[in-house]
N, CA, C and O atoms as CSV, one atom per row, in Angstrom:
chain,resi,resn,atom,element,x,y,z
A,1,MET,N,N,66.927,-70.082,-94.580
A,1,MET,CA,C,66.191,-69.579,-93.462
A,1,MET,C,C,67.128,-69.418,-92.249
A,1,MET,O,O,67.053,-68.421,-91.531
A,2,LYS,N,N,67.951,-70.345,-92.044
A,2,LYS,CA,C,68.907,-70.231,-90.863
A,2,LYS,C,C,69.736,-69.088,-91.121
A,2,LYS,O,O,69.957,-68.330,-90.177
A,3,LYS,N,N,70.260,-68.827,-92.317
A,3,LYS,CA,C,71.081,-67.638,-92.519
A,3,LYS,C,C,70.287,-66.385,-92.226
A,3,LYS,O,O,70.833,-65.473,-91.604
A,4,LEU,N,N,69.111,-66.286,-92.607
A,4,LEU,CA,C,68.271,-65.127,-92.365
A,4,LEU,C,C,68.147,-64.849,-90.847
A,4,LEU,O,O,68.272,-63.716,-90.383
A,5,ILE,N,N,67.901,-65.924,-90.121
A,5,ILE,CA,C,67.743,-65.756,-88.581
A,5,ILE,C,C,68.996,-65.430,-87.942
A,5,ILE,O,O,69.034,-64.688,-86.960
A,6,PHE,N,N,70.130,-66.008,-88.511
A,6,PHE,CA,C,71.440,-65.602,-87.955
A,6,PHE,C,C,71.685,-64.213,-88.232
A,6,PHE,O,O,72.017,-63.465,-87.313
A,7,PHE,N,N,71.551,-63.787,-89.430
A,7,PHE,CA,C,71.786,-62.361,-89.810
A,7,PHE,C,C,70.942,-61.417,-88.996
A,7,PHE,O,O,71.431,-60.369,-88.575
A,8,PHE,N,N,69.631,-61.765,-88.747
A,8,PHE,CA,C,68.741,-60.983,-87.908
A,8,PHE,C,C,69.294,-60.778,-86.476
A,8,PHE,O,O,69.344,-59.653,-85.978
A,9,PHE,N,N,69.706,-61.888,-85.825
A,9,PHE,CA,C,70.342,-61.767,-84.541
A,9,PHE,C,C,71.536,-61.129,-84.513
A,9,PHE,O,O,71.806,-60.455,-83.519
A,10,ALA,N,N,72.398,-61.219,-85.525
A,10,ALA,CA,C,73.618,-60.559,-85.528
A,10,ALA,C,C,73.421,-59.041,-85.582
A,10,ALA,O,O,74.084,-58.280,-84.877
A,11,ILE,N,N,72.465,-58.622,-86.465
A,11,ILE,CA,C,72.233,-57.228,-86.554
A,11,ILE,C,C,71.633,-56.601,-85.176
A,11,ILE,O,O,71.962,-55.473,-84.810
A,12,ILE,N,N,70.743,-57.402,-84.452
A,12,ILE,CA,C,70.155,-57.027,-83.227
A,12,ILE,C,C,71.270,-56.869,-82.110
A,12,ILE,O,O,71.262,-55.951,-81.290
A,13,SER,N,N,72.192,-57.828,-82.167
A,13,SER,CA,C,73.208,-57.921,-81.006
A,13,SER,C,C,74.195,-56.748,-81.298
A,13,SER,O,O,74.666,-56.104,-80.360
A,14,PHE,N,N,74.507,-56.472,-82.586
A,14,PHE,CA,C,75.537,-55.394,-82.757
A,14,PHE,C,C,74.842,-54.068,-82.579
A,14,PHE,O,O,75.570,-53.140,-82.226
A,15,THR,N,N,73.594,-53.821,-82.756
A,15,THR,CA,C,73.006,-52.468,-82.488
A,15,THR,C,C,72.753,-52.410,-81.071
A,15,THR,O,O,72.818,-51.310,-80.522
A,16,ALA,N,N,72.446,-53.535,-80.339
A,16,ALA,CA,C,72.176,-53.303,-78.948
A,16,ALA,C,C,73.467,-53.106,-78.109
A,16,ALA,O,O,73.409,-52.482,-77.049
A,17,CYS,N,N,74.625,-53.625,-78.564
A,17,CYS,CA,C,75.730,-53.400,-77.925
A,17,CYS,C,C,76.663,-52.327,-78.464
A,17,CYS,O,O,77.837,-52.200,-78.114
A,18,GLY,N,N,76.063,-51.610,-79.300
A,18,GLY,CA,C,76.861,-50.541,-79.964
A,18,GLY,C,C,76.980,-49.336,-79.210
A,18,GLY,O,O,76.887,-49.477,-77.991
A,19,PRO,N,N,77.164,-48.184,-79.651
A,19,PRO,CA,C,77.459,-46.943,-78.989
A,19,PRO,C,C,76.321,-46.456,-78.114
A,19,PRO,O,O,76.519,-45.604,-77.248
A,20,HIS,N,N,75.161,-46.977,-78.329
A,20,HIS,CA,C,74.009,-46.584,-77.585
A,20,HIS,C,C,73.694,-47.395,-76.252
A,20,HIS,O,O,72.724,-47.134,-75.541
A,21,LEU,N,N,74.569,-48.360,-75.999
A,21,LEU,CA,C,74.337,-49.134,-74.859
A,21,LEU,C,C,74.543,-48.340,-73.560
A,21,LEU,O,O,73.713,-48.394,-72.652
A,22,TYR,N,N,75.689,-47.583,-73.484
A,22,TYR,CA,C,75.984,-46.824,-72.354
A,22,TYR,C,C,75.581,-45.304,-72.627
A,22,TYR,O,O,76.080,-44.674,-73.560
A,23,ASN,N,N,74.678,-44.780,-71.783
A,23,ASN,CA,C,74.154,-43.458,-71.992
A,23,ASN,C,C,74.765,-42.667,-70.929
A,23,ASN,O,O,74.539,-43.018,-69.771
A,24,THR,N,N,75.568,-41.565,-71.165
A,24,THR,CA,C,76.190,-40.755,-70.251
A,24,THR,C,C,75.242,-39.504,-70.058
A,24,THR,O,O,74.609,-39.014,-70.994
A,25,MET,N,N,75.204,-39.066,-68.850
A,25,MET,CA,C,74.232,-37.999,-68.567
A,25,MET,C,C,75.229,-36.763,-67.961
A,25,MET,O,O,76.222,-36.942,-67.257
A,26,SER,N,N,74.771,-35.658,-68.358
A,26,SER,CA,C,75.482,-34.451,-67.853
A,26,SER,C,C,75.325,-34.331,-66.432
A,26,SER,O,O,74.185,-34.311,-65.968
A,27,ALA,N,N,76.420,-34.242,-65.613
A,27,ALA,CA,C,76.413,-34.146,-64.212
A,27,ALA,C,C,76.526,-32.566,-63.803
A,27,ALA,O,O,77.413,-32.194,-63.034
A,28,GLY,N,N,75.720,-31.798,-64.277
A,28,GLY,CA,C,75.691,-30.361,-63.888
A,28,GLY,C,C,75.413,-30.155,-62.482
A,28,GLY,O,O,74.815,-31.010,-61.830
A,29,LYS,N,N,75.806,-29.093,-61.995
A,29,LYS,CA,C,75.581,-28.702,-60.484
A,29,LYS,C,C,74.246,-27.928,-60.473
A,29,LYS,O,O,73.908,-27.217,-61.419
A,30,ASP,N,N,73.557,-28.084,-59.443
A,30,ASP,CA,C,72.179,-27.375,-59.181
A,30,ASP,C,C,72.695,-25.850,-58.921
A,30,ASP,O,O,73.833,-25.596,-58.526
A,31,ASN,N,N,71.854,-25.022,-59.153
A,31,ASN,CA,C,71.998,-23.634,-58.908
A,31,ASN,C,C,71.616,-23.281,-57.440
A,31,ASN,O,O,70.695,-22.501,-57.193
A,32,ALA,N,N,72.330,-23.862,-56.517
A,32,ALA,CA,C,72.092,-23.669,-55.127
A,32,ALA,C,C,73.321,-23.490,-54.310
A,32,ALA,O,O,74.407,-23.926,-54.692
A,33,SER,N,N,73.155,-22.828,-53.146
A,33,SER,CA,C,74.175,-22.667,-52.134
A,33,SER,C,C,73.469,-22.851,-50.852
A,33,SER,O,O,72.239,-22.843,-50.811
A,34,PHE,N,N,74.213,-23.018,-49.785
A,34,PHE,CA,C,73.723,-23.375,-48.469
A,34,PHE,C,C,74.133,-22.557,-47.289
A,34,PHE,O,O,75.186,-21.923,-47.357
A,35,ILE,N,N,73.403,-22.513,-46.221
A,35,ILE,CA,C,73.630,-21.831,-44.990
A,35,ILE,C,C,73.383,-22.846,-43.890
A,35,ILE,O,O,72.317,-23.460,-43.835
A,36,VAL,N,N,74.378,-23.029,-43.001
A,36,VAL,CA,C,74.281,-23.813,-41.903
A,36,VAL,C,C,74.421,-22.999,-40.646
A,36,VAL,O,O,75.292,-22.129,-40.606
A,37,VAL,N,N,73.625,-23.214,-39.606
A,37,VAL,CA,C,73.708,-22.402,-38.360
A,37,VAL,C,C,74.153,-23.419,-37.234
A,37,VAL,O,O,73.488,-24.432,-37.019
A,38,VAL,N,N,75.216,-23.141,-36.573
A,38,VAL,CA,C,75.723,-24.032,-35.512
A,38,VAL,C,C,76.088,-23.079,-34.313
A,38,VAL,O,O,76.137,-21.853,-34.419
A,39,THR,N,N,76.320,-23.736,-33.242
A,39,THR,CA,C,76.749,-22.914,-31.966
A,39,THR,C,C,78.029,-23.507,-31.472
A,39,THR,O,O,78.354,-24.676,-31.681
A,40,ASN,N,N,78.806,-22.550,-30.738
A,40,ASN,CA,C,79.939,-22.835,-30.236
A,40,ASN,C,C,80.011,-23.224,-28.829
A,40,ASN,O,O,81.076,-23.485,-28.270
A,41,GLY,N,N,78.791,-23.264,-28.227
A,41,GLY,CA,C,78.575,-23.712,-26.906
A,41,GLY,C,C,77.296,-23.519,-26.209
A,41,GLY,O,O,76.751,-24.461,-25.634
A,42,GLN,N,N,76.790,-22.326,-26.237
A,42,GLN,CA,C,75.499,-21.953,-25.720
A,42,GLN,C,C,74.416,-22.568,-26.460
A,42,GLN,O,O,74.564,-22.717,-27.673
A,43,SER,N,N,73.350,-22.945,-25.897
A,43,SER,CA,C,72.222,-23.512,-26.564
A,43,SER,C,C,71.270,-22.345,-26.940
A,43,SER,O,O,71.150,-21.362,-26.209
A,44,TYR,N,N,70.590,-22.493,-28.122
A,44,TYR,CA,C,69.633,-21.435,-28.722
A,44,TYR,C,C,68.271,-22.120,-28.930
A,44,TYR,O,O,68.250,-23.309,-29.248
A,45,ALA,N,N,67.178,-21.450,-28.773
A,45,ALA,CA,C,65.919,-21.884,-29.136
A,45,ALA,C,C,65.153,-20.899,-29.962
A,45,ALA,O,O,65.379,-19.691,-29.893
A,46,ASP,N,N,64.304,-21.391,-30.694
A,46,ASP,CA,C,63.506,-20.475,-31.559
A,46,ASP,C,C,64.356,-19.627,-32.489
A,46,ASP,O,O,64.208,-18.406,-32.536
A,47,VAL,N,N,65.214,-20.252,-33.201
A,47,VAL,CA,C,66.154,-19.493,-34.132
A,47,VAL,C,C,65.622,-19.383,-35.573
A,47,VAL,O,O,65.053,-20.361,-36.056
A,48,SER,N,N,65.758,-18.351,-36.227
A,48,SER,CA,C,65.312,-18.100,-37.593
A,48,SER,C,C,66.462,-17.351,-38.375
A,48,SER,O,O,67.115,-16.436,-37.873
A,49,VAL,N,N,66.630,-17.792,-39.548
A,49,VAL,CA,C,67.577,-17.088,-40.442
A,49,VAL,C,C,66.700,-16.284,-41.475
A,49,VAL,O,O,65.860,-16.876,-42.153
A,50,ILE,N,N,66.890,-15.030,-41.578
A,50,ILE,CA,C,66.203,-14.152,-42.503
A,50,ILE,C,C,67.193,-13.897,-43.583
A,50,ILE,O,O,68.268,-13.357,-43.324
A,51,VAL,N,N,66.845,-14.292,-44.862
A,51,VAL,CA,C,67.673,-14.148,-45.935
A,51,VAL,C,C,66.892,-13.206,-46.974
A,51,VAL,O,O,65.904,-13.629,-47.574
A,52,ASP,N,N,67.380,-11.926,-47.153
A,52,ASP,CA,C,66.686,-10.984,-48.053
A,52,ASP,C,C,65.271,-10.797,-47.696
A,52,ASP,O,O,64.485,-10.598,-48.623
A,53,GLY,N,N,64.795,-10.834,-46.385
A,53,GLY,CA,C,63.488,-10.604,-45.944
A,53,GLY,C,C,62.660,-11.933,-45.906
A,53,GLY,O,O,61.518,-11.897,-45.448
A,54,GLU,N,N,63.153,-13.008,-46.333
A,54,GLU,CA,C,62.452,-14.237,-46.314
A,54,GLU,C,C,62.969,-15.092,-45.153
A,54,GLU,O,O,64.174,-15.336,-45.092
A,55,SER,N,N,62.127,-15.557,-44.237
A,55,SER,CA,C,62.461,-16.224,-42.996
A,55,SER,C,C,62.506,-17.664,-43.174
A,55,SER,O,O,61.644,-18.229,-43.847
A,56,PHE,N,N,63.531,-18.343,-42.571
A,56,PHE,CA,C,63.792,-19.832,-42.658
A,56,PHE,C,C,63.960,-20.205,-41.173
A,56,PHE,O,O,64.982,-19.859,-40.580
A,57,PRO,N,N,62.954,-20.923,-40.535
A,57,PRO,CA,C,63.163,-21.429,-39.222
A,57,PRO,C,C,64.225,-22.503,-39.070
A,57,PRO,O,O,64.328,-23.350,-39.957
A,58,VAL,N,N,65.008,-22.530,-38.026
A,58,VAL,CA,C,65.973,-23.581,-37.713
A,58,VAL,C,C,65.470,-24.422,-36.717
A,58,VAL,O,O,65.294,-23.953,-35.593
A,59,GLU,N,N,65.183,-25.720,-36.983
A,59,GLU,CA,C,64.599,-26.641,-36.109
A,59,GLU,C,C,65.500,-26.799,-34.736
A,59,GLU,O,O,65.017,-26.693,-33.608
A,60,LYS,N,N,66.728,-27.037,-34.983
A,60,LYS,CA,C,67.727,-27.167,-33.882
A,60,LYS,C,C,69.047,-26.640,-34.236
A,60,LYS,O,O,69.553,-26.835,-35.341
A,61,VAL,N,N,69.585,-25.995,-33.331
A,61,VAL,CA,C,71.014,-25.449,-33.601
A,61,VAL,C,C,71.959,-26.369,-32.921
A,61,VAL,O,O,72.058,-26.404,-31.694
A,62,TYR,N,N,72.677,-27.139,-33.754
A,62,TYR,CA,C,73.602,-28.200,-33.227
A,62,TYR,C,C,74.966,-27.463,-32.909
A,62,TYR,O,O,75.230,-26.336,-33.329
A,63,LYS,N,N,75.774,-28.203,-32.144
A,63,LYS,CA,C,76.957,-27.694,-31.709
A,63,LYS,C,C,77.974,-27.909,-32.897
A,63,LYS,O,O,77.729,-28.698,-33.810
A,64,LEU,N,N,79.069,-27.199,-32.834
A,64,LEU,CA,C,80.057,-27.145,-33.969
A,64,LEU,C,C,80.594,-28.614,-34.347
A,64,LEU,O,O,80.864,-28.913,-35.510
A,65,LYS,N,N,80.722,-29.468,-33.310
A,65,LYS,CA,C,81.205,-30.723,-33.479
A,65,LYS,C,C,80.230,-31.599,-34.302
A,65,LYS,O,O,80.627,-32.511,-35.027
A,66,ARG,N,N,78.941,-31.268,-34.144
A,66,ARG,CA,C,77.856,-32.136,-34.779
A,66,ARG,C,C,77.296,-31.370,-36.152
A,66,ARG,O,O,76.126,-31.468,-36.521
A,67,ILE,N,N,78.240,-30.648,-36.801
A,67,ILE,CA,C,77.702,-29.796,-37.868
A,67,ILE,C,C,77.121,-30.795,-39.050
A,67,ILE,O,O,76.277,-30.361,-39.834
A,68,ARG,N,N,77.540,-31.962,-39.130
A,68,ARG,CA,C,76.899,-32.817,-40.188
A,68,ARG,C,C,75.445,-33.144,-39.903
A,68,ARG,O,O,74.701,-33.521,-40.808
A,69,LYS,N,N,75.033,-32.998,-38.637
A,69,LYS,CA,C,73.552,-33.241,-38.348
A,69,LYS,C,C,72.771,-32.073,-38.607
A,69,LYS,O,O,71.546,-32.189,-38.623
A,70,ALA,N,N,73.334,-30.905,-38.823
A,70,ALA,CA,C,72.597,-29.593,-38.992
A,70,ALA,C,C,71.890,-29.674,-40.422
A,70,ALA,O,O,72.493,-30.181,-41.368
A,71,HIS,N,N,70.718,-29.210,-40.546
A,71,HIS,CA,C,70.014,-29.091,-41.721
A,71,HIS,C,C,70.374,-27.825,-42.437
A,71,HIS,O,O,70.231,-26.737,-41.880
A,72,PRO,N,N,70.852,-27.940,-43.693
A,72,PRO,CA,C,71.248,-26.716,-44.437
A,72,PRO,C,C,70.016,-25.947,-45.043
A,72,PRO,O,O,69.009,-26.557,-45.402
A,73,ILE,N,N,70.131,-24.670,-45.133
A,73,ILE,CA,C,69.086,-23.868,-45.674
A,73,ILE,C,C,69.554,-23.565,-47.179
A,73,ILE,O,O,70.654,-23.034,-47.332
A,74,SER,N,N,68.823,-23.859,-48.219
A,74,SER,CA,C,69.161,-23.758,-49.551
A,74,SER,C,C,68.849,-22.375,-50.048
A,74,SER,O,O,67.714,-21.934,-49.866
A,75,ILE,N,N,69.762,-21.651,-50.662
A,75,ILE,CA,C,69.516,-20.356,-51.266
A,75,ILE,C,C,70.213,-20.283,-52.572
A,75,ILE,O,O,71.021,-21.145,-52.918
A,76,THR,N,N,69.895,-19.229,-53.315
A,76,THR,CA,C,70.618,-19.083,-54.590
A,76,THR,C,C,71.965,-18.322,-54.486
A,76,THR,O,O,72.073,-17.421,-53.655
A,77,PRO,N,N,73.009,-18.658,-55.314
A,77,PRO,CA,C,74.300,-18.070,-55.195
A,77,PRO,C,C,74.149,-16.492,-55.437
A,77,PRO,O,O,73.293,-16.020,-56.184
A,78,GLY,N,N,75.051,-15.757,-54.740
A,78,GLY,CA,C,75.055,-14.389,-55.052
A,78,GLY,C,C,75.177,-13.648,-53.719
A,78,GLY,O,O,75.523,-14.221,-52.686
A,79,LYS,N,N,74.852,-12.243,-53.795
A,79,LYS,CA,C,74.943,-11.386,-52.602
A,79,LYS,C,C,73.554,-11.574,-51.881
A,79,LYS,O,O,72.491,-11.757,-52.476
A,80,HIS,N,N,73.717,-11.503,-50.494
A,80,HIS,CA,C,72.484,-11.713,-49.717
A,80,HIS,C,C,72.770,-10.974,-48.403
A,80,HIS,O,O,73.896,-10.850,-47.920
A,81,ASP,N,N,71.619,-10.489,-47.869
A,81,ASP,CA,C,71.598,-9.796,-46.493
A,81,ASP,C,C,71.109,-10.918,-45.557
A,81,ASP,O,O,70.022,-11.464,-45.743
A,82,ILE,N,N,71.904,-11.237,-44.585
A,82,ILE,CA,C,71.578,-12.327,-43.699
A,82,ILE,C,C,71.410,-11.793,-42.284
A,82,ILE,O,O,72.154,-10.942,-41.795
A,83,LYS,N,N,70.270,-12.415,-41.599
A,83,LYS,CA,C,69.977,-11.951,-40.240
A,83,LYS,C,C,69.660,-13.132,-39.577
A,83,LYS,O,O,68.800,-13.868,-40.060
A,84,VAL,N,N,70.355,-13.486,-38.309
A,84,VAL,CA,C,69.869,-14.609,-37.581
A,84,VAL,C,C,69.283,-13.972,-36.270
A,84,VAL,O,O,69.880,-13.114,-35.619
A,85,VAL,N,N,68.091,-14.467,-35.963
A,85,VAL,CA,C,67.358,-13.947,-34.840
A,85,VAL,C,C,66.938,-15.081,-33.917
A,85,VAL,O,O,66.646,-16.168,-34.414
A,86,SER,N,N,66.894,-14.906,-32.716
A,86,SER,CA,C,66.309,-15.858,-31.702
A,86,SER,C,C,65.384,-15.128,-30.826
A,86,SER,O,O,65.762,-14.365,-29.937
A,87,GLY,N,N,64.037,-15.413,-31.134
A,87,GLY,CA,C,62.954,-14.776,-30.533
A,87,GLY,C,C,62.930,-13.355,-31.024
A,87,GLY,O,O,62.677,-13.187,-32.217
A,88,VAL,N,N,63.157,-12.327,-30.271
A,88,VAL,CA,C,63.203,-10.950,-30.683
A,88,VAL,C,C,64.539,-10.351,-30.698
A,88,VAL,O,O,64.683,-9.187,-31.074
A,89,ASN,N,N,65.623,-11.141,-30.277
A,89,ASN,CA,C,67.067,-10.708,-30.367
A,89,ASN,C,C,67.694,-11.015,-31.641
A,89,ASN,O,O,67.575,-12.128,-32.152
A,90,THR,N,N,68.382,-10.033,-32.195
A,90,THR,CA,C,69.209,-10.209,-33.369
A,90,THR,C,C,70.621,-10.701,-32.982
A,90,THR,O,O,71.344,-10.004,-32.270
A,91,LEU,N,N,71.002,-11.883,-33.444
A,91,LEU,CA,C,72.256,-12.498,-32.973
A,91,LEU,C,C,73.290,-12.110,-33.895
A,91,LEU,O,O,74.366,-11.748,-33.421
A,92,ILE,N,N,73.106,-12.132,-35.274
A,92,ILE,CA,C,74.018,-11.783,-36.371
A,92,ILE,C,C,73.255,-11.136,-37.508
A,92,ILE,O,O,72.139,-11.484,-37.895
A,93,GLU,N,N,74.019,-10.119,-38.013
A,93,GLU,CA,C,73.437,-9.420,-39.221
A,93,GLU,C,C,74.622,-9.077,-40.149
A,93,GLU,O,O,75.485,-8.280,-39.781
A,94,GLU,N,N,74.658,-9.648,-41.288
A,94,GLU,CA,C,75.777,-9.483,-42.210
A,94,GLU,C,C,75.356,-9.519,-43.698
A,94,GLU,O,O,74.278,-9.990,-44.061
A,95,ASN,N,N,76.227,-9.020,-44.488
A,95,ASN,CA,C,76.025,-9.148,-45.945
A,95,ASN,C,C,77.036,-10.189,-46.459
A,95,ASN,O,O,78.196,-10.128,-46.053
A,96,ILE,N,N,76.686,-11.066,-47.261
A,96,ILE,CA,C,77.615,-12.085,-47.780
A,96,ILE,C,C,77.492,-12.282,-49.230
A,96,ILE,O,O,76.453,-12.010,-49.831
A,97,PHE,N,N,78.597,-12.776,-49.826
A,97,PHE,CA,C,78.474,-13.266,-51.156
A,97,PHE,C,C,78.809,-14.697,-51.103
A,97,PHE,O,O,79.831,-15.080,-50.533
A,98,ILE,N,N,77.934,-15.553,-51.715
A,98,ILE,CA,C,78.133,-16.943,-51.643
A,98,ILE,C,C,78.168,-17.503,-53.042
A,98,ILE,O,O,77.357,-17.076,-53.864
A,99,GLY,N,N,79.047,-18.426,-53.372
A,99,GLY,CA,C,79.247,-18.953,-54.661
A,99,GLY,C,C,78.424,-20.214,-54.868
A,99,GLY,O,O,77.766,-20.724,-53.962
A,100,LEU,N,N,78.494,-20.692,-56.107
A,100,LEU,CA,C,77.787,-21.853,-56.425
A,100,LEU,C,C,78.185,-23.164,-55.725
A,100,LEU,O,O,79.349,-23.555,-55.813
A,101,GLN,N,N,77.286,-23.841,-55.052
A,101,GLN,CA,C,77.558,-25.125,-54.292
A,101,GLN,C,C,78.449,-24.784,-53.040
A,101,GLN,O,O,79.145,-25.684,-52.570
A,102,GLU,N,N,78.463,-23.538,-52.482
A,102,GLU,CA,C,79.290,-23.325,-51.318
A,102,GLU,C,C,78.330,-23.380,-50.157
A,102,GLU,O,O,77.120,-23.242,-50.342
A,103,THR,N,N,78.829,-23.572,-49.013
A,103,THR,CA,C,78.185,-23.622,-47.749
A,103,THR,C,C,78.723,-22.627,-46.808
A,103,THR,O,O,79.902,-22.682,-46.459
A,104,LYS,N,N,77.876,-21.673,-46.359
A,104,LYS,CA,C,78.233,-20.569,-45.425
A,104,LYS,C,C,77.917,-21.175,-44.057
A,104,LYS,O,O,76.787,-21.608,-43.829
A,105,LYS,N,N,78.867,-21.215,-43.162
A,105,LYS,CA,C,78.776,-21.741,-41.801
A,105,LYS,C,C,78.629,-20.406,-40.840
A,105,LYS,O,O,79.490,-19.529,-40.773
A,106,ILE,N,N,77.485,-20.407,-40.168
A,106,ILE,CA,C,77.221,-19.175,-39.255
A,106,ILE,C,C,77.439,-19.825,-37.835
A,106,ILE,O,O,76.664,-20.698,-37.444
A,107,VAL,N,N,78.473,-19.404,-37.084
A,107,VAL,CA,C,78.638,-19.974,-35.756
A,107,VAL,C,C,78.225,-18.932,-34.751
A,107,VAL,O,O,78.755,-17.822,-34.690
A,108,LEU,N,N,77.236,-19.350,-33.954
A,108,LEU,CA,C,76.662,-18.442,-32.811
A,108,LEU,C,C,77.554,-18.643,-31.665
A,108,LEU,O,O,77.933,-19.760,-31.312
A,109,GLN,N,N,77.891,-17.520,-31.075
A,109,GLN,CA,C,78.731,-17.463,-29.838
A,109,GLN,C,C,78.023,-17.586,-28.621
A,109,GLN,O,O,78.628,-17.551,-27.549
């Protein structure tokens, strides 16, 4: 009986500590890119980024030194028409190509 119990625990311990103990997961990248709007000096209010006709409001435009605090806008990689507006004024209008996991930094003058 003792041999049977020992054999049972030996089998359990080998299978538990075997190749299935550590499970590796694929660390694939999300299909996303980002846009960050910052300013070089002047303060801006009521700023929106229009990407291919879809509007994304920017809560606060941080200075270039504080770019880490800026909230990025998530978009899909590829070609995009981008327009940055403040109220009714168009600040920047350009066509960009952005790759996977890249961040486009738009600096307002």
